[in-house]
C-alpha positions as CSV (number, residue, x, y, z in Angstrom):
1,M,-142.5,-105.7,-215.7
2,N,-139.7,-104.0,-213.6
3,A,-139.4,-101.1,-211.2
4,I,-136.2,-99.1,-210.6
5,V,-135.8,-96.8,-207.6
6,V,-133.3,-95.1,-205.3
7,V,-134.2,-95.2,-201.6
8,D,-132.7,-93.8,-198.5
9,K,-132.0,-95.9,-195.4
10,K,-135.6,-95.4,-194.3
11,W,-136.8,-96.5,-197.7
12,G,-137.9,-93.0,-198.7
13,I,-137.9,-92.1,-202.4
14,G,-138.4,-88.4,-202.8
15,K,-139.0,-85.0,-201.3
16,N,-140.9,-82.1,-202.8
17,N,-141.2,-83.9,-206.1
18,D,-137.4,-84.3,-206.5
19,L,-134.8,-87.0,-205.9
20,L,-133.4,-87.3,-202.5
21,F,-129.8,-87.6,-203.8
22,K,-127.9,-86.5,-206.9
23,L,-125.7,-89.5,-207.6
24,P,-123.9,-89.5,-211.0
25,E,-123.1,-93.2,-210.6
26,D,-126.7,-94.1,-210.1
27,M,-127.9,-91.9,-212.9
28,K,-125.5,-93.9,-215.2
29,Y,-127.0,-97.2,-213.9
30,F,-130.5,-95.9,-214.5
31,R,-129.6,-94.8,-218.0
32,Q,-128.0,-98.2,-218.7
33,K,-131.1,-100.2,-217.4
34,T,-133.8,-98.0,-219.1
35,L,-132.2,-96.9,-222.4
36,N,-134.4,-97.8,-225.4
37,K,-137.0,-99.3,-222.9
38,I,-140.5,-98.2,-221.8
39,V,-140.5,-96.0,-218.6
40,V,-143.7,-95.6,-216.8
41,M,-144.5,-92.8,-214.4
42,G,-147.1,-90.6,-212.9
43,S,-147.7,-87.0,-214.0
44,N,-145.7,-85.4,-211.1
45,T,-142.7,-87.5,-212.1
46,L,-142.9,-86.1,-215.6
47,K,-143.3,-82.6,-214.4
48,S,-140.2,-83.0,-212.2
49,F,-138.0,-83.5,-215.3
50,P,-136.2,-80.5,-216.8
51,D,-138.9,-78.4,-218.6
52,G,-141.4,-81.2,-218.0
53,K,-140.0,-83.1,-221.0
54,P,-139.8,-86.9,-221.2
55,L,-136.7,-88.9,-221.0
56,K,-134.8,-89.2,-224.3
57,N,-134.2,-92.5,-226.1
58,R,-137.1,-94.2,-224.1
59,T,-140.8,-94.6,-224.7
60,N,-142.3,-92.6,-221.9
61,A,-145.8,-93.6,-220.7
62,V,-147.4,-91.3,-218.2
63,L,-150.6,-91.8,-216.1
64,F,-152.0,-88.3,-216.2
65,P,-155.8,-88.2,-215.6
66,G,-157.2,-85.2,-217.4
67,G,-153.8,-84.4,-218.9
68,E,-153.3,-83.2,-222.4
69,K,-152.3,-85.7,-225.0
70,R,-148.7,-85.0,-226.2
71,D,-146.6,-86.0,-229.2
72,D,-143.5,-86.7,-227.1
73,C,-144.9,-89.3,-224.8
74,I,-147.9,-91.6,-224.3
75,V,-150.4,-90.1,-221.9
76,A,-153.0,-92.4,-220.3
77,D,-156.1,-91.0,-218.7
78,S,-156.7,-94.0,-216.4
79,L,-154.9,-96.9,-214.9
80,E,-157.0,-99.2,-217.1
81,E,-155.8,-97.3,-220.3
82,L,-152.2,-97.4,-219.0
83,R,-152.3,-101.1,-218.5
84,Q,-153.8,-101.6,-222.0
85,V,-151.0,-99.5,-223.5
86,L,-148.4,-101.5,-221.7
87,T,-149.7,-104.8,-223.2
88,S,-148.2,-103.7,-226.6
89,F,-144.7,-103.8,-225.2
90,P,-142.5,-106.7,-224.1
91,E,-143.0,-107.1,-220.4
92,D,-139.2,-107.2,-219.6
93,D,-138.8,-103.8,-221.3
94,I,-141.1,-102.0,-219.0
95,F,-139.7,-100.0,-216.1
96,I,-141.8,-98.2,-213.4
97,I,-139.8,-95.1,-212.4
98,G,-142.1,-93.3,-210.0
99,G,-143.6,-91.6,-208.1
100,A,-144.9,-93.0,-204.9
101,M,-148.5,-93.7,-206.1
102,M,-147.2,-95.4,-209.3
103,Y,-144.9,-97.7,-207.2
104,K,-147.8,-98.4,-204.9
105,T,-150.1,-99.3,-207.8
106,M,-147.7,-101.2,-210.0
107,L,-145.4,-103.1,-207.6
108,P,-147.7,-106.1,-207.4
109,F,-147.2,-106.6,-211.2
110,C,-143.3,-106.3,-211.2
111,K,-141.2,-109.4,-211.6
112,R,-138.0,-107.5,-210.8
113,V,-137.2,-104.4,-208.7
114,Y,-133.8,-102.7,-209.1
115,V,-133.1,-100.8,-205.9
116,T,-130.2,-98.5,-205.0
117,K,-130.3,-98.2,-201.2
118,V,-128.4,-95.2,-199.9
119,D,-127.0,-95.4,-196.4
120,A,-128.2,-91.9,-195.5
121,D,-131.4,-90.2,-194.4
122,G,-132.7,-88.2,-197.3
123,Q,-135.4,-86.5,-195.2
124,A,-138.2,-88.0,-197.3
125,R,-141.7,-87.0,-196.2
126,L,-142.6,-90.7,-196.0
127,D,-141.1,-94.1,-196.8
128,A,-143.3,-94.5,-199.8
129,F,-141.3,-97.4,-201.4
130,G,-141.1,-99.3,-198.1
131,E,-144.8,-98.8,-197.5
132,S,-145.5,-100.0,-201.0
133,C,-143.5,-103.2,-200.3
134,E,-145.3,-103.8,-197.1
135,K,-148.7,-103.2,-198.7
136,T,-148.0,-105.9,-201.3
137,R,-146.8,-108.3,-198.6
138,R,-143.4,-108.3,-200.1
139,R,-140.5,-109.3,-197.8
140,V,-137.3,-107.7,-198.9
141,R,-134.9,-110.5,-199.7
142,V,-132.0,-109.2,-201.7
143,G,-128.9,-110.3,-203.5
144,V,-126.2,-107.7,-203.8
145,C,-125.4,-107.0,-207.4
146,G,-122.6,-104.6,-206.8
147,L,-121.2,-102.0,-204.5
148,F,-119.6,-98.6,-205.0
149,Q,-118.6,-95.6,-203.0
150,S,-120.0,-92.1,-203.5
151,V,-118.9,-88.7,-202.2
152,A,-122.6,-87.6,-202.0
153,A,-123.6,-90.6,-199.8
154,K,-121.9,-93.0,-197.6
155,I,-122.5,-96.3,-199.5
156,L,-124.8,-97.3,-202.3
157,T,-125.8,-100.9,-202.8
158,K,-127.3,-102.2,-206.1
159,R,-129.8,-104.8,-205.4
160,M,-132.3,-106.6,-207.4
161,F,-135.4,-108.5,-206.2
162,R,-136.7,-111.4,-208.3
163,R,-140.2,-112.8,-208.0
164,S,-141.9,-115.8,-209.5
165,A,-145.0,-115.7,-211.5
166,A,-146.8,-117.5,-208.6
167,E,-145.7,-114.9,-206.2
168,I,-147.0,-112.1,-208.5
169,N,-150.3,-113.8,-209.1
170,L,-150.8,-114.3,-205.3
171,E,-150.1,-110.7,-204.6
172,R,-152.5,-109.6,-207.3
173,R,-155.2,-111.7,-205.7
174,L,-154.4,-110.4,-202.2
175,S,-154.5,-106.8,-203.3
176,K,-158.0,-107.0,-204.8
């Protein structure tokens, strides 16, 4: 399983159920990574999309307790149901895309985390992603995958964290 996220320099991920930054280069990167894959999100993330519609050309799985079942995405009523649904897909094709609670819950199960870190303060209400990393006892050790300039923000850095199966299993045991 993977996670993909944009964070500000304080590791914040969002504000008022919206992205902190509008970055065309990063949206292209997100599309490239998630196209024809399974994207997993909480209900607020789905509601934040235009007209509350799921992302095109992807299988959208949404944790939405008490939410209506829909034809355009998979709606799971519980975390247990969501985990069961995800077992029917190849693990490497699954991407956690938000929001804060989904990252907090699912990061212990992710082998890879694709992070775009923006060297700017997005005024996030809390550093949800950084908090999730800390809660799962993850130290942020990164390898830079690429670098590009943006008019909207100072510098963006593409980074990917890799973890072994042993690290994931240890974190699962520690989080129980």
